[in-house]
VEXKEVO-356329 format. One record per residue (C-alpha): x, y, z. Coordinates in steps of 0.001 Angstrom, whole numbers, padded with zeros to 6 digits, always signed. Each point is the difference from the previous one (the first is absolute). Layout:
# VEXKEVO-356329
XYZ...
# end
This chain:
# VEXKEVO-356329
-022227+017012-045570+000332+002061-003164+002585+002304+001573+002242-002931+000951+000668-000763-003675-000451+003379-001701+003736+000593-000443+000316-003433-001647-003032+000435-002245+002184+000584-003057+001666-003407+000322-003292-001683+000993-001825+001188-003133-001477-002440-002551+002661-001356-002334+002832+000296+002560+002092-002995+001051+000394-000893+003670+001791-002812+001785-001916-002452+002185+001396-002443+002546-001889-003260+000580+000786-002001+003191+001140-003579-000458-001264-002753+002289+003527-001203+000647+001278+003458+000850+001212+002842-002138-001719+002208-002551-000550-000491-003726+000210+003309-001888-001706+000830-003263-001138+003008-002014-003577+001125-000519-001625+002623-002238-002712+002192+001564-003270-000039-001935-002117+002020+002457+000921+002169+002973-001991+002026+002500+000572+000862+003647+001556-003002+001706-001297-002505-002594+002094-001372-002871-000920-002365-002786+003010-001488-001725+001029-002751-002360+003074-001997+000934+002613-000429-002695+000269-003797+000001-002553-002137-001777+000630-002843+002456+001489+000323+003488+002538-002573+001248-001435-003095+001666+001004+001136+003497-001532+003482-000402-003663+000448+000877-002170+003103+000183-003552+000055+001318-002498+002348+001648+001272+001057+003430+003690-000399-000874+002251+002846+001146+002467+001331-002558+002481+002814-000074-000325+002660-002694+003116+001906-001038+000283+003100-002167+003074+001880-001146+000500+003743+000234+003302+000644-001676+002506-002453+001440-001893-000488+003262-002437-002854+000657-003076+000639+002148-001917-002958+001383-003528-000357+001363-002035-003018+001129-003115-001122-001836-002618-002725+000262-001634-001857-002893-003732+000790+000170-001091-001645-003266+001240-002095-002924-001434+001154-003314+001839-002608-002025+003072-002212+000027+002278+003018-000355-002172+002903+001194+000003+000893+003700-001819+002643+002010+002194+001251+002844-000867+002398+002815+002964+001835+001500+000337+000497+003749+002557+002044+001869+002340+002485-001647+002714-000233-002605+003343+000157+001774+003577+000039-001178+001484-003069+001606+001921-003156-000580-002148-002846-001196-001033-002394+002717-000213-003668-000676-003445-000227+001608-002987+002231+000671-000869+001405+003405-003047+001473+001706-000970+001189+003473-002406-002054+002104-000731-001184+003541+000383-003698+000873+000456-002226+002970+003692-000878+000267+002074-002083+002393+003754+000527+000024+003127-000997+001860+003331+001764-000383+002826-002543-000182+002798+001180+002285+002732-002475-000776-000399-003017-002215+001432-001329-003220-001896+000558-003220-000139-003769-000590-001763-000617+003338-002530+002756-000668-000693-001409-003463-000513-003513+001384-002511+001228+002584-001818+001970-002709-000193-003112-002186-001654-001910+002868-002555+002739+000683-000765+000330-003704-000505-003764-000392-002287-000140+003061-002158+002804-001428-000236-001739-003377-001143-003218+001685-002685+001902+001928-001276+001622-003165-000079-003338-001809-002249-001418+002737+002323-002401+001825-001116-001183+003426+001559+001740+003017+001395-003337+001221+001744-000596-003341+001411+003529+000007+001261-000366+003597+001653-003327-000860+001680+001517-003039+001222+003084+001858+001318-002066+002946+002891-001059-002226+001330+003571-000050+001379+001754+003025+000060+003821-000254+003529+001313-000340-000902+003271+001736-002601+001044+002529-002587+002339-001484-001822+002530+002190-002777+001403-002140-001163+003614+000350-003547+000521-001223-001143+003143-001857-003767-000272-000507-000233+002822-002534+003497+000865-001134+000558+002898-002386+002223-001224-002805+001039+000413-003593-000056-003399-001680+001393-001274-003274+001113-003258-001513+003619+000774+000740-000175+001435+003493-001867+001830+002714+000270+003210+001988-001496-000769+003405-000785+002500+002757+001228-001657+003199+000167+000987+003684+003614-001218+000083+002935+000939-002180+002396-002266-001839+003462+000137-001505+000852-000156-003704+000645-003569-001233-001892-001465+002964-002420-002839-000818-003679+000131+000960-002394-002965+000065-003491+001043-001134-003523-001328-000311-002347+002021-002222-003748-000599+000346-001592+000729-003394-003805+000555+000073-000600-001835-003285-002722-002516-000846+000864-002289+001694+002338+001818+002468+003644-000973-000369+003071+000129+002237+003341+000820-001639+003286-000883+001688+003018+002063-000991+003426+001090+001196+001087+003560-000677+003376+001641+000109+000114+003567+001306+001134+002511-002612-000676+003312+001745-001671+001444+003095-001599+003458-000035+000201+002386+002995-002592-000764+002707-003502+001449-000165-001564+001218+003259-003582-001180+000559-002742+001827+001905+000601-002144+003056+003683+000969+000014+001269-003339-001309+002242-000343-003043-000472-001920-003232+002669-000938-002520-000509-000495-003730+002244-002957-000791+000589-000767-003666+000793-003642-000826+000458-002090-003103-001303-003558-000015+002947-002311+000464-002125-003166+000147-003460-000054-001592-001714-002830-001846-001090+000929-003530-003541-001191+000723-000100+002417+002923+001370+002763-002236-002966-000573-002307-002323+000333+003015+001624+003344+000827-000612+001178-003579-003633-001097+000358-000357+001961+003250+001498+003127-001585-002441-000294-002910-003016-000390+002303+001029+003095+002004+000364+002083-003154-003302-001203-001472-001805+000920+003243+001668+003417-000070-001039+000622-003613-003594-000942+000832-000056+002544+002829+001441+002664-002314-002593-000814-002691-002864+000152+002540+001229+003358+001281+000224+001354-003529-003572-001093-000728-001222+001815+003116+002007+003176-000623-000550+000201-003747-002559+002725-000915-002783-000701-002432+001071+000236-003642-003384+001363-001125+000215+003784-000589-002692+002238+001545-003008+000554-002317-000461+003640-001062-003622+001276+000107-001525+001844-002933-001779+003394+000295-003407-001636-000375+000772-002525+002774+001007+002866+002305-003365+001809-000718-002043-003160+000586+001728-000655+003311-000503+003648+001048-003745-000215-000771-000359-003149+002046+001779+001672+002894-002362+003012-000310-003097-002236-000024+001266-001823+003065+000520+003304+001813-003549+001186-000885-001527-003245+001216+002011+000198+003187-001167+003603+000564-003676-000915-000612+000156-002961+002361+001640+002167+002624-002728+002616-000219-002701-002672+000207+001439-001620+003111+000440+003406+001698-003654+000993-000644-001181-003450+001056+001822+000256+003318-001470+003462+000684-003681-000777-000975-000602-003697-000275-003195-001074-001872-003041-000951+002040-000849-003652+000304-003433-001516-000779-001178-000245+003640+000713+003655+000584-001893+000983-003168-003066-002084+000997-000010+001485+003499+000128+003599-001285-002841-000600-002509-002188-001462+002778+000610+003076+002174-000927+002328-002851-003262-001930-000641-000865+000029+003684+000508+003754+000250-002110+000548-003142-002904-002034+001412+000264+001745+003319-000490+003411-001614-003269-001014-001757-003273+001121+001853
# end
């Protein structure tokens, strides 16, 4: 990843100031300055400027931040993840992605694949959609808190859905998810300003189900799949999302990035050549090795000659020797008068 940041190396050098954005649990981003103490590749070690952060601002390992640098009058922003805390004010951050010139987003985004259920609202008032979302959100909270199904059914019976929802299930939807919105690849298109009911299945520990309502901001041109069907990338901002569910989305984004960084680190360990330089042999070591090679060749030649002569004239065994001596004695006695 060295090449991704080489053109920004001057502003990422030790002693330089950079801006960091820390997500707030209630939404929004708290911005502060940090001074780089160490820099190398995609890893930064920096000290934040404040001695004490505000009470509602929290930074811990696994948190995703944005890192901004300035080249002239332009601001370039990249995402980063906190990999270690070396003190109250000292953070170790690993960058991921590229620095891009862009407007600052309120929340951080990343690509992933999740199970999603959605329903595009054709015609309904915003108040009715919000009321139905409130009911679904409350039912999910009761399930997570361990209420009995009978109690949940009795509680939900008091509310009649204002609109009929026909869920469409995407078992492994390709999406770009952030705390402020989602870009979802769908088999159907939508119109700007249309509302979309959504259920996001987050594979956390334990698994969680997030209910949200998005408002369509833009729709990209259709993408043709291998089977000839079309898919539409629909960008939406969250119109209705509980802040507790927003925190779960941040947690999911962090877990995806941590898993990605582990894979990158494992690949680097496998691809990284040995740091030990090759040992140069001295003249004496070359002579000793040459002599050993010569001795081995002589021994191999001698053994070869021995086995060849043995195969051509094998030595006589003891029985054969005894037999021949008896014959010679018999002939000698036979010749005597």
